[in-house]
N, C-alpha and C positions, 0 to 999 in steps of 0.2 A: 562456895565452886571448886573443887581444887584445881591446876591446869591439867591434869591428865584428864579430867571426865570435860572440861573444855577444848579440849583438842580432839577426843574423840567425839565430841558435837560439833565443831568444824568440820570434822571428816565427813560426818556422815553427811551433814548440809553439801557439801561440794560435791557429792555424787550423789546425789540427788540432782543438783543444778546439772552436773554431769547429762544425767540420763535425760536432762530437758532439752539440753541444749543439742544434744547428737541429735535428736529428731529432726530439728530445724537444718544442721547442718549436712545430712546424710540423705533427708529426702528430694524429688523431684519438684523444680519451683511451678507455681500457677499463677500464667497470668489472665487475670478476667478483663474485658473492657462490656461496661454497664452503658448501655445506649437510652438515650432519654429523646424527648421530643426535640425538634428543630438542628438535630445534628451535636445535641445535647452530650457529653462523655466522660467519663474519666476512668481511670485504668488502675487497675491493682495487681499486686505483684507477692503471693505468697505462699510458702511452703507445704504440699501437701503434707499435712502433720496431724491431722483432724484436730489442732487448734482452732480455736475461733480469734475471726480476726474483724474488727468493727471497721463498716468503710468511712464514717464521719461524715458523709457527705449524702444532703437532703434530695439530690436527683430526681425527678419520679421515673424510674428503671423501666422498662416496657420488652428490651430484648439484651439479653447477656451471650458476649463469645467467651471461648474460651482458648483458641488459638490450638486448637489440634485436640483440646485436653476431655475426656469426657466425663466435664462437669455434670452434665445433668444426673449420672449412677454416681458420682464419687462427692459429689459438692453438696453442702446444705444450705441453703438461702434464707436469712432468717426478717419477719419484715412483723408487722407490727399490726397490718389489716391482714383481711381473708387476701387469698391469692392464688390461685393458678400455677404450676410449672407445666410450661409442655416444650420436651425436649424434641432435637429432630427436625427443626422449623424449615432447614435450607440445608444445603451442602455440606455449610460447616458445621453442622451440628451445633445452631445458637441454641438457646431455653429464652423461649418467652414466656412474659411474666404480664399475667391478668387480674386484673386488673393493675397497669401501671401504678408504680407506688416507689416510693424507698426503699434500697435494701439495708437493714440494720448490721447484720454481720454475716461473715460467710466463712465455712469451715470445711476442708479438702480432705478426702483420706487416704493416706498412701497405698500401695497397692505393692504386695496382699495389705488389707485393711489391719489397724492395730485393732487391740483387744479394750484399749481400756488407756485415757493419758497417765503418763506416769504424774509424781508427786513433784510441784512447781514448773507443772505446764501451763500456760493460759488457758484459761475454760470463760464460760460465759454464760447467758440463756441463749446463744446460737451454737452452742458448741452439739457437735452431732454426735459424740458419745458420753460416757461419763468415765470423770478422775475412776484410777483405781481407788482412790479415795475418798476425798469428800472435794466439793466446790464452794471455796471461801474468797472473798474478797478478790476475783476472779483469777487464781490463783489454785490448782490441787494441790492440796494438804495432807500428809498423809494420817493416816488414822487405822485401825485396827479392825476396822467392820469392812471388810474387803471382797469385792465378787469372787466367786471361785467360778475356774475355768471347768468348764464341760468338754470342752473340745468341740471343732465343728462349729457352724453354721448354722443359719435359717435365711431362707430367700424367700422375699413375697412382692409381689405388685396388688398394688391399692387401687381401687378402678372409681372411678367419678359416676356420678351419680345424672350427670347432665348428657345432654344431646351430645354433647363434644367429643364424648369416649376420651377423658381427662384420663392418665394415671400418672403413678410414679411406683418408681420400685424401692426397694428399700432391702439391703442384707446385714444382718449385725451377728455377732460372735454369740453361741451360746454360754453368757456368761450371767445371767440373771441380774441385768445391771439395765437402769431404764437407757431407752435409744428414744430421741425428742425427735420425730419427723419434721416438725418446722413448715409444715404445708396445710395450708385450709381449705385444700380442693375436699367439698362434701364425699365421702368414701359409701358405695352402697353394698360392695363385696370387697371382698381377701383372695387372693388365688396362690398358692404355692403346690409345686409337688412333695412338699412333705409335710407331718401333723402337726397344726397351728393351734390346735388346745393347747400345748403346754406354754403357749404363751396369752399372755395379756393383754388389752387393749384399752389407755386409758383417753375417753373420748371428753371432745369439752365438755361436756353436762357434768364430767365427773373432776374433770383438773379444767384450771385457771390457762388460758393461754402463755402468760408469763410466768415462769420458774416455776410451774410445776406443783401449786400450793392447790391442796384443797378446795373446793368452792362447794359441788352439788353433788346428789347423788347421778348417777347415769342417765342420761334421758335415752337411749337408745340399749337395744337388745342386739348383742350379738351370737349367731344360732350357727353351730358346726354342719356343714355337709359336707359328701364326697368322700368319709372316714376324716374328718377336722382337716383337709387340704382346701376348703373353699371357706370363708366364712362370709357370713352373709349378715349385711349389717342396717337394721332398723327400726327406726326411720334412719335415710340416710346421715352420717355426720361426720365432722372432723375428726380424725385420730390424730391425738394430741405424742402419746407417746406410746412404746411398743415393747413389755417386758419377755425376756424368754432364755431360760424358762423359769416361770413366772413364782414367786415364794421363796427364792434361795437366798435374796438381796435386798436391803432395803435403804436406801438412801437418807 
């Protein structure tokens, strides 16, 4: 490798790193307080950059405060067990975690949300959106197989099957990349004001909970109603990941 090639490679690498660092330096900071039993708690402050940050704390969490930040809509909390997150449980907009359990990692979207993580941004199984390239060794890496931006986004509400009327909201760009929900609420229907037949919903029978590895054929059938604006899930199950539009990008 000659000096010119080395210099160009270094410049390219610095450019990628600058993009990743810019995300952290220009986005708002989010302070999250994780509450456990007997007044136990810990606090994390992270950038709303869509990057994944591990908590490194085994505390069994029952309530999450976000100090005025809309963490229920803009953050993804990843756990290793079945969990349902319920937002707005008090005037402060806290999030109830049920059943209480440790939070492995958290990521929060900027406003407006970014479409994908740039090269060399941090990524993990708890990352709420896909890398523009690929995620390898906890960092986004360059690749020629990148998602295409189709413009716009799709929003939907996923309703649980229990009597508690739990639900969570998802908004993702029409980019063809897989979005992991990181929510183990058992879903019976998905509602939107947009046509959801362009999307693919990976259920627990189709993908393992961790890492999105293929495991088994899907065990539930998802049936469109109302011109595709309602998707009925039967029997109810966890939705692991969503891809919109489907079939244009494989990670």
